[in-house]
C-alpha positions, 0 to 999 in steps of 0.5 A: 598150969592155971591151977598151979598159978592160982595156988602159987600166986606167982611162979618163975619159969623154972618152978613151972617147968619142974612142977609140970614136967615140961621142956623149955620150948613146950612151956614157953609156947604154952605161956605165950598162948596163955599170955596172948589170951590174957590169962597170964601175965609174963614179967621178964626181968634180970636178977643178978644179971640173969634173965628170969621170967615170972608168971602170974595168973590174971583175973581173966585167967581165974575166971577161965579156971573157975569155968573149967572147974565147973565143967569138970565137976559137972562131968564128974557128977554125971559119970558118978550117976551113970548106970553101971 
């Protein structure tokens, strides 16, 4: 999810749900965990009298994503160098 948000800068609940293939409940729980950790910011607004949730990645989220990508790159490199 952080990768999608880093690329999109800002996304609404519906876009994230469709892009990630998650249910409402599953996505809602993931967002709450990330928000509680300070990795994303949730903005709940009304647009044309309908509720809408906008999600943005925070600087802490960008830092966490960069660290995770570094770890994954290291694992990929180790797998490529493993004896065959």
